[in-house]
N, C-alpha and C positions, 0 to 999 in steps of 0.2 A: 114350146117353152124350154130352151136349152138350159136356162138358169136353174129351173126347177129340177131337171134331171141331173144336172151337175151337183146340186145340193143333196138330192136323194142319194146319188152315188157316193158322195163324200160321207154322208151319214152312215151308209151301209159298209163302207170300207174302214172308217176310223172310229166314229162315235159308238156305233152298234157293238163292235167287238169289246170296247171298253166297258159298256154297260153290261154285256153278257158276262165278262170276267168279274166285274164287281158283284153281280148277282150270284155267280157260282161261289165266290169267296164268302159272301154272306150266308148262303145255304150251308156250305161246308162248315163254317164257323158255328152256326146254330146246332148242327148235328153233332159236331165235336164237343161243344159245351154240354149238350144233353147227355152224351155218353160219358163224358168226364164226370158230370155231376152224379151219375149212377154209381160209377166206380168209387168216387170220393165218399158218398154216403155209405157204401158197403164197407170201405176201409175204416171209416169212423166208428161203425158199429163194432168192428173187431178190435179197435184201439182200446187198451186198458190203462195206459198211463198218460200223463200230461205230455211226455216227450213223444210218444207215438202219435197222439192227436196233432201235435205241432208238426211232426214229420209229414203227416198226411196233408195238412193245410199248405205247408210250404211246397211240397212235391207237386200238388195239383196246380198251384199258382205258377210254379216254374214251367210245368208242361204247357200250360195255357199260353204263357209268354213266348215260349220257343215255337209253338205251333203258329201263333200269329206272325212271328218273324219269318217263318218258313213259307207261309202262303203268300206273304207280301213279296218275298224274294222270287218265288215262282211266278207271280203275276208280272213283276218287273222283267224277268227273263223272257217271258212269253212275248213281250213287246220289243225287247231289245234285240232278240234273235240269236245272240251268242253270249258266251261267258265274258268275252272281252268287253262287249257293250254293257253287260251287267256290272262288271268291275268299274268301268268308267262312270256309269250311272250312280253306283253306290258311293264312289269317291266324291263326286260332285255333291251328292246329297249329304254326305257326312260333313263335308267342308261347310256347306250352307247352314246346317243346324248346329254344328259344333260350337260356333261362337255365340249364337243366339240362345242356346239351351245349356249353358254351362252348369247351372244349379241342378236342373233335372238329370243331366248326365252324371253329375257327382252323386246324386241321389240313387241312380241306378247302380253305380259302382258300390255304394254303401249297401244296397240291397243284396248284391252279390256277396259282399263281405258277411252280411248277416246269415245268408243261406249256407255259406261254406264254413265259416268259423263258428257260427252258432253262439254268439255271446249271450243270447237269451232265446227262450222258446215262447210260444203262445201259452199264456197262463202264468208266466213268471211275473213277479213283482219287481219292478226296476225303477231306478232314478236315472233320467237322462238330463244332464244339466240341472236345471231347477225344477223339472217336471217329474212327479212321482205317480206311478200307476201300475195297473196290471195289463200286460200285453194282450190285446184283443185281436189284432190283425196285423199282418206284415205284408204290405203291398209293394209294388215297384217304386212308389214315390214317397209313401208315408208309413209310419208306425202309428197305429191307433191304440191309445191307452185308456183304460177305465180309471179315471183320476182318483188318487188317494189324497184325502185331506182337501186342500183348496178352500172350500167354503168354511170348513171347520178344521181346527188343528187337531187331527187325529189320524189313526192308521186305518180308517174305514173308507169305503168307496163313497164319493160325493154324489154319484149319479150322473156326472158329466163325462163326456168323452173328449180326449185331447188328441189331435193329429199332429205328430211330430215329423217334420220333413226329414227324410233319410239323409240328406246332405249334412245335417247337423251331427250325425253320428261320428263324423271324422273330426269334429271340433269340440265335442262335449265329453266329459267323463260319464261312463256308464257303470252304474252300480246295480248288481243283480242280487236280490235278497235270496232267491231260491235256486240258484244254478246248481249248487251242490246237493241240497235237499230242501225240504219244506220248512225246516226249523231255523229260528234265529234266537239269539240271546236277548231276553227281556228282563226288566227289573221293576220292582215296586220298592220305594224307599220311604222311610219316615224317620223323624227325629225323636229320640228319647231323651229325657232330662238327665243331667249328671247324677241326680239322686236315684234314678231308676235302677232296677236290677237288670243289667245289660245282658247277662246270660239268658234271662227269661225273655227279654225283648227279642233276642236273636232266635230263640226257640219258637216263639210265636210266629215270627216271620217265615221260618223254614216250614213249620207245620202247615201254615196257610197255603204256601206254595205247593207243597207235596200233595195236599188234598185236591187241588184243582189241576195239577199237571202230572198226575201219576202215569197216565197212558203215554204222555209225551216223553217222560223220563225213561220209560221202558224202551221206547223206540230209539232214542239217542244214546241210551245207557249213561246218562249224566243226571245226577240228582241235583235238586235246588241247593244253593249254598248262600252264605251271607258274607258281605264285606262291610266294614265299619270305617268311619272317619269322624274326626272331631270338627265341631263347628262352634261358634261363640255361645250359642244358647243350648247346646246339647251334643248328642252323639248321633250321627246319621247311620241308620241301619238299612243297608241295601240288600234286598232279597233278589237273587238272580236265578233264572230258570229258562229252559228252552221250550218254545211254543211254536206252532205253525205261524208263519208270517202273517197270514190273513186272519188270524184270531188274536192278534196282539192286544187290541183294545178290550175285547171281550174277556180274555183271561185276566188281564191286569185289573179290570173292574172287580172280578170275583175275588181275586187275592186281596185287593185293597179293602173290600167290604169285610172279608174274613179277619184281616189284621185289626181293623177298627173295632169290630165287635169283641174280639178277644181282649184287646188292651182296655177297652171300656170296662170290662169285668175284672181286670187284673189290678190289684191294689198296689203292687210293687213296681208297676211300670206306668209312666205318664208321658204323654206327648209333649215335646218341647216346641215352643213357638216364641217369636219375638214379642215381648211384652215388658212393661215397666212396673216395678213394685216400689211403693213409697213407704218408708219407715219414718215415723215421727219420733224424734228423740225429745222426750219431755225433761226439762231441767227445772 
């Protein structure tokens, strides 16, 4: 049966080497991933800051992508036979996928930008376009964020994850809450009536803020302060202070409660709010 022997010979000379190469690539990749995982876990144990953790995550991801590209190139070269054939193969391959995968390629370029320029790290609180969240992962194609707000209008995690395509990074504004440090300027404001003791109202606001932000003020070396502005029904008293970005809602709640309790007991200060008073003039 010459047909059978020809088929067997063809399998042995073409298909079998391909299967062997694929098998070797899979085994090498599994071993490499296992070793990389050990190194990554060891480095994460040594990391003490958010930036160091982010560096380990990005470095391990980069090494994995580079390794995959290298083993694919070696596999292609083993079949093409020389570097000229490899260059021709890569040229044709690039031309074929370049048009069809414009968005993914743009996303890869954006990933390189993130890795090199570092506009944000893993753990940073960012706004990308209309999406706000804490950076959880930076992959070759997407940025994964732990959503802030969303379901409720607040500065707390909603429990949902959002995957933002890397390609959007070239088209959207990127706001980083914590690139410089962990602290952002926050405020609690209330309105006091024109008949109130304004100095006392300002003092209550500052004392409330100092009570709950003492440790933060020592870190940033900036004490809470007050700004005021006029409005139709009274004077707005804005108490401003620095807090960690991820504790904005928590601290503002404590300061608000403190201000409310103090003013409720203070006879010379009253909250202003829109209301109507009717005076009957008896003639």
